[in-house]
C-alpha positions as CSV (number, residue, x, y, z in Angstrom):
1,M,12.7,-10.5,-1.0
2,E,11.3,-14.1,-1.2
3,I,8.4,-14.7,1.1
4,R,5.9,-17.4,0.3
5,P,2.4,-16.2,0.9
6,E,-0.2,-18.4,2.5
7,K,-3.9,-18.2,1.4
8,Q,-4.9,-16.1,4.5
9,G,-1.8,-13.8,4.1
10,K,-2.7,-13.1,0.4
11,T,-6.3,-12.4,1.4
12,N,-5.2,-9.9,4.0
13,A,-2.9,-8.3,1.5
14,I,-5.7,-8.0,-1.0
15,I,-8.0,-6.4,1.6
16,G,-5.2,-4.0,2.5
17,Y,-5.1,-2.4,-0.9
18,I,-8.9,-1.6,-0.8
19,T,-9.0,2.0,0.5
20,I,-7.8,3.1,3.9
21,F,-10.6,1.2,5.6
22,G,-9.5,-2.0,4.0
23,T,-5.9,-1.3,5.2
24,V,-7.1,-0.9,8.8
25,I,-9.2,-4.1,8.6
26,A,-6.1,-5.9,7.1
27,I,-3.9,-4.7,10.0
28,I,-6.5,-6.1,12.5
29,L,-6.8,-9.4,10.7
30,N,-3.0,-9.8,10.4
31,M,-2.4,-9.3,14.2
32,D,-3.3,-12.9,15.0
33,K,-1.2,-14.8,12.5
34,Q,1.4,-12.1,11.6
35,N,2.0,-13.3,8.0
36,P,5.2,-11.6,6.6
37,F,3.7,-11.4,3.1
38,A,0.6,-9.7,4.3
39,R,2.6,-7.4,6.6
40,F,4.8,-6.3,3.7
41,H,1.8,-5.4,1.5
42,I,-0.2,-3.9,4.3
43,R,2.7,-1.5,4.9
44,Q,2.8,-0.6,1.2
45,A,-0.9,-0.1,1.0
46,L,-1.0,2.1,4.1
47,G,1.9,4.2,2.7
48,I,0.0,4.6,-0.6
49,N,-3.2,5.6,1.2
50,I,-1.4,8.1,3.4
51,T,0.5,9.5,0.4
52,Y,-2.8,9.9,-1.4
53,L,-4.3,11.8,1.5
54,L,-1.3,14.1,2.1
55,L,-0.5,14.9,-1.5
56,G,-4.2,15.2,-2.3
57,T,-4.6,17.9,0.3
58,L,-1.6,19.7,-1.2
59,V,-2.7,19.3,-4.8
60,S,-6.2,20.6,-4.0
61,Y,-4.6,24.1,-3.3
62,F,-3.3,24.3,-6.8
63,N,-6.7,24.1,-8.5
64,S,-5.0,23.0,-11.7
65,W,-6.2,20.4,-14.1
66,G,-2.6,19.4,-15.0
67,V,-1.4,19.1,-11.4
68,S,-4.4,17.0,-10.5
69,T,-4.0,14.7,-13.5
70,A,-0.3,14.2,-12.7
71,F,-1.2,13.4,-9.0
72,Y,-3.8,10.8,-9.9
73,I,-1.5,9.2,-12.5
74,F,1.2,9.0,-9.8
75,I,-1.0,7.4,-7.2
76,S,-2.6,5.0,-9.7
77,V,0.9,3.8,-10.8
78,L,1.9,3.2,-7.2
79,W,-1.4,1.4,-6.4
80,F,-1.4,-0.8,-9.5
81,Y,2.3,-1.6,-9.1
82,G,1.8,-2.7,-5.5
83,F,-1.4,-4.6,-6.3
84,I,0.0,-6.5,-9.3
85,T,3.2,-7.5,-7.5
86,M,1.0,-8.8,-4.7
87,L,-1.0,-10.8,-7.1
88,Q,2.2,-12.3,-8.5
89,D,3.3,-13.3,-5.0
90,K,6.2,-10.9,-4.9
91,C,7.4,-8.6,-2.2
92,S,8.6,-5.7,-4.3
93,P,8.3,-2.2,-2.9
94,V,6.5,0.5,-4.9
95,P,8.7,2.8,-6.9
96,F,10.4,5.8,-5.2
97,I,8.9,5.6,-1.7
98,G,8.1,1.9,-1.0
99,P,11.3,1.2,0.9
100,Y,10.5,4.1,3.3
101,F,7.1,2.6,4.0
102,Q,8.8,-0.6,5.3
103,K,10.9,1.6,7.6
104,W,8.2,4.0,8.8
105,F,5.5,1.5,9.5
106,T,7.3,-1.0,11.6
107,F,4.5,-1.0,14.1
108,I,2.6,-3.2,11.7
109,K,3.5,-6.7,12.9
């Protein structure tokens, strides 16, 4: 997907990748201009954050070093992939679940 980012759109996308609070702030900031580049990456960031919270809760019940390590590696790969593609001005969904984030979070305009 080829979407040219504007400076404000890229700033909102960067803010979106900084914890769940940054994602909420980025959603609010993007409501006014509705930049498509920022919207794409805010959806990706929100999905990564929700995945972190849901899977983190599930992983905590295992109380296993190996499961926890695999979980953190998985989330880190998703986050870095999304963040790096955003810095490169690309709209590439994160592996495995990124396309679903675009479908599920259509309320982000």
